[in-house]
C-alpha positions, 0 to 999 in steps of 0.5 A, spaced: 571 523 863 576 518 865 574 515 872 579 511 876 577 507 882 582 507 888 580 500 890 581 500 898 575 495 898 581 490 896 585 491 903 585 486 908 578 486 912 575 489 906 576 497 907 581 502 908 580 502 916 586 497 916 591 502 914 590 506 920 589 500 925 596 497 923 599 504 925 596 505 931 597 498 934 604 498 933 604 505 936 600 502 942 605 496 943 611 501 943 607 505 948 607 499 952 599 498 952 596 492 953 589 493 952 585 496 946 579 500 945 575 502 939 569 505 937 565 503 930 559 505 926 559 500 920 563 495 923 569 496 919 574 500 923 571 495 929 573 489 924 580 492 922 582 493 930 580 486 932 584 484 926 590 487 928 589 486 936 589 478 934 595 479 930 599 482 936 595 478 941 592 484 945 585 484 948 580 488 944 574 492 946 569 495 941 564 500 942 558 500 937 551 503 937 545 498 939 542 500 932 548 499 928 549 492 931 543 490 928 544 493 921 551 491 921 550 484 924 556 480 919 561 485 922 559 484 929 560 476 928 567 477 925 569 482 931 567 476 935 570 471 931 577 475 932 576 475 939 574 482 940 568 484 946 563 488 942 559 492 947 553 496 945 552 503 946 545 504 949 544 511 950 542 517 945 541 515 938 545 508 939 549 509 933 556 512 932 556 518 936 554 514 942 559 509 941 564 514 941 562 517 947 562 510 951 569 509 948 572 516 951 569 514 958 572 507 958 579 511 956 578 516 961 577 511 966 583 506 964 589 511 961 595 507 964 594 500 960 589 502 955 590 505 948 584 508 944 584 507 936 580 512 934 577 510 927 576 517 923 580 524 923 576 526 929 577 526 937 582 530 940 589 532 938 593 528 935 588 524 933 585 527 927 592 529 924 595 522 926 589 518 923 590 522 916 597 521 916 596 513 917 591 514 911 595 518 907 598 511 904 592 512 899 594 518 896 601 516 896 599 510 892 594 514 887 600 518 885 604 512 883 599 508 880 596 514 876 603 515 874 603 508 871 596 509 868 596 516 865 604 518 865 602 524 871 601 524 878 595 528 879 588 527 877 584 533 876 579 531 881 579 526 887 573 524 890 571 521 897 565 520 901 565 523 908 562 521 915 568 523 920 572 523 914 578 518 914 578 515 907 577 522 905 583 525 909 587 519 906 585 520 899 586 528 899 592 528 903 598 529 898 594 533 894 591 538 899 597 544 897 596 543 890 590 547 887 590 544 880 587 538 883 580 539 885 577 536 892 570 533 892 567 531 899 561 527 899 556 527 905 550 523 907 544 527 905 539 522 908 532 523 907 534 530 904 538 535 907 532 539 910 528 533 912 530 533 919 533 526 917 540 528 914 548 527 916 550 533 911 554 536 916 557 542 911 550 544 910 547 543 917 553 544 921 555 550 925 562 551 929 562 547 935 566 542 940 565 534 939 569 529 942 575 534 943 575 537 937 573 544 934 569 543 928 563 543 924 557 540 928 550 539 927 547 542 933 541 546 936 541 554 937 543 552 945 549 547 943 545 541 944 548 536 938 542 534 934 541 526 931 544 525 924 541 520 920 543 516 914 542 509 911 549 508 912 552 506 919 559 509 917 556 516 915 551 518 920 556 522 925 553 529 927 560 532 926 566 532 921 573 532 922 576 538 923 581 538 917 574 537 912 571 543 916 577 547 914 576 545 907 569 547 907 570 553 910 576 555 906 573 553 899 578 548 898 573 543 898 567 542 894 562 539 898 556 535 895 550 531 899 547 525 896 540 522 899 539 515 901 536 513 895 541 516 890 546 512 894 543 506 893 542 506 886 549 508 885 551 502 889 547 498 884 549 501 878 556 500 880 555 492 881 552 492 875 557 496 871 563 493 874 562 487 878 564 490 885 558 491 890 560 497 894 559 499 901 553 504 902 558 509 905 562 508 898 556 508 894 555 516 896 561 518 892 559 514 886 552 518 886 555 525 884 555 524 877 548 526 877 550 533 881 556 534 878 558 535 870 566 533 868 570 535 862 571 530 857 578 530 858 578 530 866 581 524 870 577 523 876 579 518 882 574 516 886 576 512 893 572 506 893 573 505 900 570 499 902 566 493 900 559 491 901 558 485 904 556 488 910 551 491 907 547 486 903 541 485 908 540 493 907 541 492 899 536 486 900 531 490 903 531 496 899 531 493 892 527 487 895 532 482 892 
């Protein structure tokens, strides 16, 4: 199998997130907004938002779960260096869901001067569509880069990790209507899909409403959102973007759940084989080869959505480095 890595980790700020924040900050300027808010889990979207706000000279407030602030300390420092105010979300599980709640509360209270840059393909319309379009530069580049390498625009499969699902949306975008290209979405199984500590929304979710979109959602029988868990701060979201819910329900996308342990080992293997330390979110996508066999002549493109600098402490603790 030929495996190509789509190197979004080489984007400025170290992940795909900046594709979206550049588009949205330009839109915010056009709308006359002078204050930007954002939510962040792993901190990559927060850093990308703080970066474009610094570039444009606009005030920036980033909401981040208290637990994520602890486990992603390097990114918190980067945001502060870039001039952003980082506000902890202290309610609920104190992770991404709660940071999003706080950001939405702020946005509702300050609609005149504030633009909310959502980091994923979640939230109320038009955000899921808008973020997917800004991220679609990923699949656009895959097409011409693969043409150069292979003499063809279409791989046999595109693979990406999915939390909310923005890097995946960008990876799939130009292939959605092409049945010859298989779509593989990789979710965080945490400690196991049925362990009670998981974020595998496709396996555990039912249709519901979260943060303004109707999608698949981890919830109790009476509709209360259940707490997701993943070792990666960017994947522990209890829902999934409505686009991905549709890909799952329609059968267009193939969904695979990867545990913490599988992801960590895959990240280490990539580092040793290619000299690239991936974000733990991204590591999940590289763990699929234990679950999914490909043909010898298949061309598979995996989105390497972010670099692992932010996760070094987690790698150090996990592997006792």
